[in-house]
Residue, then its C-alpha position, 0 to 999 in steps of 0.5 A: m358120684l359114679e367116675k364110672g358106672l357099669i352095667q349090671i344085671y341080676t337075673g335067674d327064676g329066683k328070687g331077688k331079683t328085684t329085691a337086690a335092685f332096690g336095697l341097691a337103689l337105697r343103698a346109693a341114694g344114700q351115697g347121695n347118688k340120684v337112683l331112677i327106678y322104672q317097673f315095666l310089667k307092674p303098671p302103677s296101680l298094682d300093689i307093690g311094698e318096694r314103692f308104698a316104702l319109698q315114698l312114706g321117705a325123704v330117699r332121692i328114688k324115682v319109681e317109675a312105672l308102664d302104665i299098661h294094664w298086664d296079666m300074664s297068664k292071659s297077655f302074651a295070647d293077645t296079639e294087639k295086647v302084645a304089641q300095643i305093650q311092645a311099643a309102650i317098652s319101646e318108647s320109655l326105652e328112648k326116652i331112658a336112653a336120654t335121660g341116661e346119656k344127659r345124667f339125671y340120675d346115677l343109678l337108672i334100675l330098669d326092673e324086669i326089662v331081660f324079662c320083656l328081652s326075652k320073651g320079645l316083649a322088648k328088642l336089645e337094639d333099644i337096650k343096646n342105645i341106654i347103655d350106648r348112650k350113657d354117660p360113662a358113671v351112669e350106672v344100669v342095673l338091668t333085672g328080669r329071668g332069661a337073661t341071653q348071652k348077647l344080654i350077658a356080654l353088654a354087661d360088667l357084672v351078671t348076677e345070678m339067683k337061682n332058685i332051689k326051694h320055694p313056697f310056691d314050690k307047695g302052693m303058697t300063694a305070694r305074702r304082701g312085704i314079702e313077695f309084692 
């Protein structure tokens, strides 16, 4: 169990933010910590390898997801869809704040919340609420592209994944077991 929980951000345009967070989750669980991973913009219906692996094992990691379909290429143009997801994200963040305050988990990972914030789907106040209310021993990891200076100022550790070269640039599509 942690004596002091920090705030970490994994951001940038490079691959590996969610993967790094899941790796940290496994490390924490391996040391006896309870972990909650909450995925934004990745509904339960999305075929994600990390979730499947955790369902197979006996680790102390719980994965939850915002259960709203989100199409990255179309949903931003739908004002009704944007309003729906903004409300759902705000409600989820309030529940996560209560969870952190009561220390149900030692590590909280908010996957893609940084991206949600950068695109106006989440509010900085809601994220700050989690940080302010969490038990001092709870670690919080925020992932996603586009970390703002205001968000970075709230963190103790910030890692930027930088894309230098990626097969997507040559038209390769996402591969099962590697990108999802």
